[in-house]
C-alpha positions as CSV (number, residue, x, y, z in Angstrom):
1,M,164.8,168.7,-38.2
2,K,165.5,164.9,-38.2
3,C,162.4,162.9,-37.1
4,M,161.7,159.2,-36.5
5,V,158.2,157.9,-37.1
6,T,157.6,154.5,-35.5
7,G,154.8,152.8,-37.3
8,G,155.4,155.2,-40.2
9,A,154.2,152.8,-42.8
10,G,150.8,152.4,-41.1
11,F,147.5,154.3,-41.6
12,I,148.0,157.2,-39.5
13,G,151.9,157.2,-39.5
14,S,152.1,157.4,-43.2
15,H,150.2,160.6,-43.1
16,I,152.4,162.0,-40.4
17,V,155.4,161.0,-42.8
18,D,153.7,162.9,-45.7
19,R,153.4,166.1,-43.5
20,L,156.9,166.0,-42.1
21,I,158.4,165.4,-45.7
22,A,156.3,168.1,-47.1
23,D,157.6,170.5,-44.4
24,G,161.3,169.8,-45.3
25,N,162.3,167.5,-42.6
26,K,164.5,164.4,-42.7
27,V,162.4,161.4,-41.8
28,V,163.3,157.9,-40.7
29,V,160.4,155.4,-40.9
30,Y,160.9,152.5,-38.4
31,D,158.3,149.8,-39.0
32,N,158.2,146.1,-38.8
33,F,155.2,145.9,-41.4
34,S,153.1,143.8,-39.2
35,T,150.2,146.1,-40.3
36,G,152.1,148.8,-42.1
37,R,152.3,148.8,-46.0
38,E,155.1,149.8,-48.2
39,F,152.4,150.9,-50.7
40,F,151.5,153.7,-48.2
41,I,155.0,155.4,-48.3
42,K,156.5,154.1,-51.7
43,H,156.2,157.7,-53.1
44,H,159.0,158.8,-50.7
45,L,161.4,155.9,-51.3
46,N,163.6,157.9,-53.6
47,D,163.6,161.0,-51.6
48,K,167.0,161.9,-50.2
49,N,165.3,163.2,-46.9
50,F,163.6,159.8,-46.4
51,R,165.0,156.5,-44.9
52,L,163.0,153.3,-44.3
53,V,164.1,150.8,-41.6
54,N,162.3,147.5,-41.6
55,A,162.8,146.5,-38.0
56,D,160.9,145.7,-34.8
57,L,161.0,148.0,-31.7
58,K,162.2,145.0,-29.7
59,E,165.5,145.1,-31.6
60,V,167.0,147.7,-29.3
61,E,170.5,147.7,-30.9
62,V,168.9,148.6,-34.3
63,L,166.6,151.2,-32.8
64,N,169.5,152.7,-31.0
65,K,171.5,153.0,-34.1
66,E,168.7,154.5,-36.2
67,M,168.0,157.0,-33.4
68,K,171.3,158.8,-33.8
69,G,170.8,162.4,-34.6
70,V,167.0,162.3,-34.2
71,E,165.4,165.3,-32.7
72,F,161.7,164.4,-32.6
73,V,160.1,160.9,-32.4
74,Y,156.5,160.4,-33.6
75,H,155.5,157.1,-31.8
76,L,152.7,155.5,-33.6
77,A,153.7,151.8,-33.6
78,G,151.7,149.6,-31.4
79,H,148.8,146.9,-31.3
80,A,145.7,148.3,-32.4
81,D,143.3,145.5,-32.4
82,V,141.4,146.4,-29.2
83,R,139.1,143.3,-29.2
84,S,142.0,140.8,-29.2
85,G,143.1,141.7,-25.6
86,F,140.1,139.7,-24.2
87,R,141.6,136.6,-25.5
88,D,145.5,137.4,-25.5
89,H,146.3,139.0,-22.1
90,F,149.9,139.8,-23.1
91,I,149.8,141.2,-26.6
92,D,148.9,144.9,-25.6
93,H,151.3,144.9,-22.8
94,E,154.2,143.7,-25.0
95,Q,153.5,145.7,-28.1
96,N,152.3,149.0,-26.6
97,L,153.9,149.4,-23.1
98,E,157.0,147.4,-23.4
99,M,157.8,148.8,-26.8
100,T,157.0,152.3,-25.7
101,Q,159.5,151.9,-22.8
102,N,162.1,150.8,-25.5
103,V,161.6,154.0,-27.4
104,L,161.8,156.1,-24.4
105,E,164.9,154.4,-23.1
106,V,166.7,154.8,-26.5
107,M,165.6,158.4,-26.6
108,Y,167.2,159.0,-23.2
109,K,170.4,157.3,-24.2
110,N,170.6,159.6,-27.5
111,D,169.5,162.7,-25.8
112,V,166.2,163.1,-27.9
113,K,164.0,165.7,-26.4
114,N,160.7,165.5,-28.2
115,I,158.0,162.8,-28.4
116,M,154.6,162.6,-29.9
117,F,152.5,159.7,-28.8
118,A,149.2,158.2,-30.3
119,S,147.0,157.5,-27.4
120,S,143.3,156.6,-27.6
121,S,139.8,157.5,-26.2
122,S,139.9,154.1,-24.8
123,V,141.8,155.5,-21.8
124,Y,138.5,157.0,-20.6
125,G,136.5,153.7,-20.7
126,D,132.8,154.2,-20.2
127,A,133.1,157.9,-19.2
128,N,129.9,159.4,-17.6
129,I,130.8,162.9,-18.9
130,H,130.3,163.7,-22.5
131,P,131.9,165.4,-24.3
132,T,134.8,163.9,-22.2
133,P,137.4,166.3,-21.3
134,E,141.2,165.6,-20.9
135,D,141.1,165.8,-17.2
136,Y,138.6,162.9,-16.9
137,P,140.3,160.0,-15.0
138,F,141.7,156.9,-16.6
139,E,138.9,154.1,-16.4
140,P,139.8,151.8,-19.2
141,T,137.6,148.8,-20.0
142,S,140.1,147.0,-22.2
143,L,143.8,146.0,-21.9
144,Y,144.4,148.0,-24.9
145,G,143.1,151.2,-23.2
146,A,144.9,150.2,-20.0
147,T,148.3,150.0,-21.8
148,K,147.7,153.3,-23.6
149,A,147.1,154.9,-20.2
150,A,150.3,153.3,-18.8
151,C,152.3,154.5,-21.7
152,E,151.1,158.1,-21.2
153,S,152.3,157.7,-17.6
154,Y,155.6,156.4,-18.7
155,I,156.1,159.2,-21.2
156,R,155.2,161.9,-18.7
157,T,157.7,160.4,-16.3
158,Y,160.6,160.2,-18.7
159,A,159.8,163.7,-19.8
160,S,159.9,164.9,-16.3
161,Y,163.1,163.1,-15.5
162,Y,165.1,164.1,-18.6
163,D,163.5,167.5,-19.5
164,M,161.7,166.1,-22.8
165,R,158.8,167.7,-24.4
166,S,155.8,165.4,-24.7
167,F,152.8,165.5,-27.0
168,I,150.1,162.9,-26.1
169,F,147.0,162.7,-28.4
170,R,143.9,160.8,-27.5
171,F,142.2,159.9,-30.7
172,V,138.7,158.7,-31.6
173,S,138.6,156.3,-34.5
174,F,140.1,157.7,-37.6
175,T,138.8,157.3,-41.1
176,G,140.1,158.2,-44.6
177,A,142.7,157.1,-47.1
178,R,145.0,154.1,-46.1
179,Y,142.4,152.9,-43.7
180,T,143.1,149.2,-43.1
181,H,141.0,147.9,-40.2
182,G,137.7,148.7,-38.4
183,I,134.1,148.7,-39.0
184,V,134.2,150.2,-42.5
185,M,136.6,147.4,-43.7
186,D,134.6,144.7,-41.8
187,V,131.3,145.7,-43.4
188,L,132.6,146.0,-46.9
189,K,134.2,142.6,-46.8
190,K,131.0,141.1,-45.5
191,L,129.0,142.9,-48.3
192,K,131.5,141.6,-50.9
193,N,130.7,138.0,-49.9
194,N,127.1,138.6,-49.5
195,S,125.5,141.7,-50.9
196,K,121.9,140.9,-49.8
197,E,122.3,140.0,-46.1
198,L,124.6,141.6,-43.6
199,E,125.2,140.0,-40.1
200,L,126.3,142.6,-37.5
201,F,127.7,141.9,-34.0
202,S,125.8,144.7,-32.2
203,D,122.3,146.1,-32.1
204,G,123.3,149.3,-33.9
205,T,122.7,151.6,-30.8
206,P,126.2,152.4,-29.7
207,R,127.2,156.1,-30.3
208,K,130.6,156.8,-31.7
209,S,132.6,159.9,-32.9
210,S,135.2,159.6,-35.7
211,L,137.4,161.9,-37.6
212,D,139.2,162.0,-41.0
213,V,142.9,161.2,-40.8
214,K,143.9,164.3,-42.6
215,D,141.8,166.5,-40.0
216,G,143.6,164.5,-37.3
217,V,147.0,165.0,-38.6
218,E,146.3,168.8,-39.0
219,A,145.3,168.9,-35.4
220,I,148.5,167.1,-34.3
221,F,150.8,169.6,-36.1
222,K,148.6,172.6,-34.9
223,V,149.4,171.6,-31.3
224,I,153.1,170.9,-31.9
225,N,153.6,174.2,-33.7
226,K,151.7,176.4,-31.3
227,S,152.2,174.8,-27.8
228,N,155.1,176.1,-25.6
229,D,154.3,173.6,-22.9
230,Q,156.5,170.8,-21.7
231,F,153.7,168.4,-21.2
232,N,150.8,168.3,-23.7
233,V,147.6,166.3,-23.6
234,F,144.9,166.8,-26.2
235,N,141.8,165.1,-27.3
236,I,141.5,164.8,-31.1
237,G,137.9,164.0,-32.2
238,H,134.8,165.4,-33.8
239,D,132.0,167.5,-32.3
240,E,129.5,165.2,-34.1
241,I,128.4,161.7,-33.0
242,T,126.3,159.0,-34.8
243,T,125.1,155.5,-34.1
244,I,126.6,152.3,-35.5
245,D,123.4,151.8,-37.4
246,H,123.9,155.1,-39.3
247,V,127.5,154.3,-40.0
248,V,126.5,150.9,-41.6
249,D,123.9,152.7,-43.7
250,W,126.6,155.1,-45.0
251,I,128.9,152.2,-45.9
252,I,126.2,150.4,-47.7
253,E,125.2,153.7,-49.6
254,A,128.8,154.5,-50.5
255,G,129.4,150.9,-51.8
256,G,126.4,151.2,-54.1
257,Y,124.6,148.3,-52.5
258,K,120.7,148.1,-52.6
259,N,118.1,146.3,-50.5
260,V,120.7,145.0,-48.0
261,Q,119.0,143.1,-45.0
262,K,120.7,144.1,-41.7
263,N,120.7,141.4,-39.1
264,W,121.8,142.7,-35.7
265,L,122.9,139.7,-33.7
266,G,123.9,141.3,-30.3
267,K,123.0,143.7,-27.6
268,K,124.7,147.0,-27.6
269,S,128.5,146.6,-28.7
270,N,128.4,142.7,-28.0
271,W,132.1,142.5,-27.2
272,K,134.0,143.0,-23.9
273,G,136.1,146.1,-23.7
274,D,134.1,148.3,-26.2
275,N,132.7,151.6,-25.1
276,E,129.1,152.4,-26.0
277,F,129.4,156.2,-26.0
278,V,132.5,158.0,-27.4
279,L,132.6,161.8,-27.7
280,L,135.6,163.8,-26.8
281,Q,135.7,167.4,-25.7
282,N,137.9,169.4,-28.2
283,T,137.7,172.8,-26.3
284,K,141.6,173.0,-25.9
285,L,142.2,172.0,-29.5
286,K,139.6,174.5,-31.0
287,A,141.2,177.2,-29.0
288,L,144.3,176.9,-31.2
289,G,142.2,177.5,-34.2
290,W,141.5,174.0,-35.4
291,K,138.3,172.5,-36.7
292,P,137.4,169.5,-38.9
293,T,136.8,170.0,-42.5
294,L,134.6,166.8,-43.1
295,T,131.5,165.5,-41.4
296,I,131.5,162.0,-40.0
297,E,129.2,160.9,-42.8
298,E,131.7,162.4,-45.3
299,G,134.5,160.7,-43.7
300,I,132.8,157.3,-43.5
301,K,131.7,157.5,-47.2
302,S,135.0,158.5,-48.5
303,T,136.7,155.8,-46.6
304,A,134.4,153.2,-48.0
305,K,135.1,154.4,-51.6
306,Y,138.9,154.3,-50.9
307,I,138.8,150.8,-49.6
308,M,136.7,149.5,-52.6
309,E,139.1,151.3,-55.1
310,N,142.4,150.5,-53.6
311,I,142.3,147.8,-50.8
312,L,139.7,145.2,-51.7
313,T,140.4,145.5,-55.2
314,A,144.1,144.9,-54.7
315,N,143.4,141.8,-52.7
316,D,141.3,140.2,-55.5
């Protein structure tokens, strides 16, 4: 099958590319490298089944040209900094919703019948049911979450109009190799600058679930390979949950730091749009035979080690 992966040079997208190539597919990576890195996909550059397109999704003529012959779109490109929407009220709309419609419209024009979309637990907002099931209503507290919910609606509508198959996955935070932004990166950067005192913009009490990216990718392909439905919506998360305080302790331990003074500067999350309790129900996913292989602690620690060995070192 010929596949296109938007954002295919990014953290999650590059792992999707690895899996598709390993399974014998032809892959077009479409990425503007705003956050993606060639380092993550360089091992495919000489593969005859791999093509890299450095372009933006707003370049519709380029997107249309590269979509020729594609049978399945894995749409992972988008704006991923949830916090920035509080200051910039247009970035999520432009980079998530408008670019998703561009993808859908070009798919329609090229008669592409399959789409996978990277959504988010943020669509649920501050849910009052935990674990949160897929039929919980959209109640986003961030513009990021609101545009992800809108993207889901656009995808379902195009799929209904034009007989496409849609696979929508609502992720918790992913950890693992090629991780580029989030709490693990933020804490390690601060520790690199000051190994004795750590300022943290929270009070450590928010409870979060996370998942190793390889477990997440396995879940995605488990659904795609086993589901016969036209419309598919699946949570992808861990049955475990932990506090931010524990996450910080695991990062400190994995980094080899000792006697670090943690200074909690805020109350709860301390930034608008964040959700205090994130735990997704995975009943549908587990019914297909999936389960995570790493604990949250193992995922956080392995991510910290990866960043120290590959990212922070490379930026020295």
